[in-house]
C-alpha positions as CSV (number, residue, x, y, z in Angstrom):
1,M,0.0,0.0,0.0
2,K,2.9,2.3,0.8
3,R,4.3,1.7,-2.7
4,I,1.1,2.6,-4.4
5,G,0.8,5.8,-2.4
6,L,4.5,6.6,-3.1
7,L,4.0,6.0,-6.8
8,L,0.9,8.2,-6.9
9,F,2.7,10.9,-5.0
10,L,5.7,10.9,-7.4
11,S,3.5,10.8,-10.5
12,F,1.5,13.7,-9.2
13,L,4.6,15.6,-8.3
14,F,6.2,15.2,-11.8
15,S,2.9,15.7,-13.7
16,C,2.8,19.4,-12.5
17,N,5.7,20.5,-14.7
18,Q,5.0,23.1,-17.3
19,P,5.1,21.9,-20.9
20,E,8.2,23.1,-22.8
21,P,7.6,24.9,-26.1
22,R,8.9,23.2,-29.2
23,A,11.2,24.9,-31.6
24,P,9.6,25.8,-35.0
25,L,9.5,22.9,-37.4
26,N,9.6,25.1,-40.5
27,K,12.5,27.5,-40.3
28,K,12.0,28.6,-43.9
29,Q,8.6,30.1,-43.1
30,N,10.1,32.0,-40.2
31,S,12.8,33.5,-42.5
32,F,10.1,34.3,-45.0
33,L,8.2,36.3,-42.4
34,I,11.3,38.1,-41.3
35,N,12.2,39.0,-44.9
36,S,8.7,40.1,-45.6
37,A,8.6,42.4,-42.6
38,A,12.0,43.9,-43.6
39,R,10.7,44.4,-47.2
40,N,7.6,46.1,-45.9
41,K,9.6,48.5,-43.7
42,R,11.8,49.5,-46.7
43,L,8.7,50.1,-48.8
44,L,7.1,52.2,-46.1
45,E,10.3,54.3,-45.7
46,R,10.5,54.8,-49.4
47,E,6.8,55.8,-49.6
48,E,7.2,58.2,-46.7
49,Q,10.0,59.9,-48.5
50,L,8.0,60.1,-51.7
51,L,5.1,61.8,-49.8
52,L,7.5,64.3,-48.2
53,N,9.1,65.1,-51.6
54,S,5.7,65.6,-53.1
55,A,4.6,67.9,-50.3
56,D,7.8,70.0,-50.6
57,K,7.1,70.5,-54.4
58,D,3.7,71.9,-53.7
59,S,4.5,75.5,-52.6
60,L,0.9,76.6,-52.5
61,L,-0.2,74.2,-49.7
62,R,1.2,73.6,-46.2
63,F,1.1,69.9,-45.4
64,E,0.8,68.4,-42.0
65,K,1.5,64.8,-41.0
66,S,-1.3,62.7,-39.4
67,T,-0.9,60.1,-36.8
68,S,-2.0,57.5,-39.4
69,G,1.0,58.2,-41.6
70,F,-0.5,60.4,-44.4
71,L,0.0,64.1,-45.1
72,Y,-2.8,66.6,-45.5
73,A,-3.3,70.3,-46.4
74,Y,-6.5,72.4,-46.4
75,K,-7.5,74.2,-49.6
76,V,-10.7,75.4,-48.0
77,K,-11.0,75.3,-44.2
78,A,-14.4,75.5,-42.4
79,L,-15.2,77.6,-39.3
80,Q,-13.8,76.2,-36.0
81,T,-17.4,76.0,-34.7
82,L,-18.5,73.4,-37.1
83,P,-18.4,69.9,-35.7
84,L,-16.4,66.9,-37.0
85,P,-18.6,64.1,-38.3
86,K,-19.5,61.3,-35.9
87,K,-20.1,57.6,-36.6
88,G,-23.2,57.2,-38.8
89,T,-23.1,60.8,-40.1
90,P,-24.3,60.9,-43.7
91,I,-21.6,62.5,-45.8
92,L,-21.8,63.7,-49.4
93,F,-18.5,64.2,-51.1
94,S,-16.6,64.3,-54.3
95,Y,-13.0,63.5,-54.9
96,Q,-10.3,63.1,-57.5
97,I,-7.2,60.9,-57.5
98,E,-3.8,61.9,-58.8
99,D,-0.3,60.4,-58.6
100,L,2.3,62.2,-56.5
101,E,3.4,64.2,-59.6
102,Q,-0.2,65.6,-59.8
103,N,-1.0,63.7,-63.0
104,M,-4.7,63.0,-63.0
105,I,-5.7,59.4,-62.7
106,Y,-9.5,59.7,-61.9
107,D,-11.2,63.1,-62.1
108,K,-14.3,64.2,-60.1
109,Q,-16.6,63.7,-63.1
110,T,-15.5,60.0,-63.5
111,L,-15.8,59.2,-59.8
112,G,-19.0,61.2,-59.3
113,V,-20.6,62.4,-56.0
114,V,-20.5,59.8,-53.3
115,E,-22.9,59.4,-50.4
116,Y,-21.4,57.7,-47.4
117,S,-22.5,56.9,-43.9
118,L,-19.3,57.5,-41.7
119,D,-17.8,54.2,-40.4
120,Q,-20.9,52.2,-41.3
121,E,-20.1,51.3,-44.9
122,E,-17.2,49.7,-46.7
123,I,-15.0,52.3,-48.3
124,L,-11.3,52.8,-49.2
125,P,-9.3,53.3,-45.9
126,A,-7.8,56.5,-47.3
127,L,-11.3,58.0,-47.8
128,R,-12.6,56.8,-44.4
129,L,-9.6,58.4,-42.6
130,G,-9.8,61.6,-44.6
131,L,-13.5,62.1,-44.2
132,R,-13.3,61.6,-40.4
133,M,-11.3,64.7,-40.1
134,M,-13.2,66.9,-42.5
135,K,-16.0,69.4,-41.6
136,A,-18.8,70.3,-44.0
137,G,-17.7,72.5,-46.8
138,E,-14.0,71.8,-46.5
139,V,-11.6,70.8,-49.4
140,V,-8.5,68.9,-48.3
141,V,-5.6,67.5,-50.3
142,F,-4.3,64.2,-48.9
143,L,-1.0,62.4,-49.7
144,F,-1.7,58.7,-48.9
145,P,0.8,55.8,-48.7
146,S,-0.2,52.8,-50.8
147,Y,-1.3,50.7,-47.8
148,L,-4.2,53.1,-47.2
149,C,-5.2,53.1,-50.9
150,Y,-4.9,50.1,-53.3
151,S,-1.9,48.5,-51.7
152,Y,-0.1,45.6,-53.4
153,Q,-3.0,44.9,-55.8
154,G,-3.5,48.3,-57.5
155,D,-7.0,48.8,-59.0
156,G,-6.4,46.6,-62.0
157,D,-6.7,49.6,-64.3
158,K,-4.9,52.9,-63.9
159,I,-3.4,52.6,-60.3
160,G,-0.3,50.5,-60.0
161,V,1.0,48.2,-57.4
162,N,2.2,49.9,-54.1
163,Q,1.4,53.3,-55.6
164,P,1.1,56.2,-53.1
165,L,-1.6,58.6,-54.2
166,R,-2.8,62.2,-53.9
167,F,-6.5,62.6,-53.2
168,T,-8.4,65.9,-53.2
169,I,-11.6,65.5,-51.3
170,E,-14.5,68.0,-51.1
171,R,-17.3,67.6,-48.6
172,I,-20.2,69.1,-50.4
173,D,-22.8,68.6,-47.8
174,R,-23.9,71.5,-45.7
175,P,-24.4,71.6,-41.9
């Protein structure tokens, strides 16, 4: 009886050890992720420099950097008393898309007037972020990195892969 008790005690004692994690089985995948992260960092640094260069070339506008990594400048700024839109606010806007050299890709007539309910509908991340910071009647020029626009896919037509873009957005709704 003592032996059974001793065996139970020892098995209980050794079964309380924490499991040790295994080393990764696929080291190639790990190196792929590391290389992919490094490539994305280089791409981001290159695009940030392209955005800054484009902003410097535009002497008519004073660009500021957002916390989301894009640059913006007001062409028409609304009164301070007007509120920023809240989630669900219906927004009417028009916009155009250019490359960073200000060559037109899609003009306002092609894209038309868009009606959008803020943060409740699917829309390009660049537009969503831009519209969140715009008051009624404002016109803002945005310089967006590719990851907020069409990213590594492009649009399959005029916008290339990993192409940073210049958007001019006008909120045409009135308070």
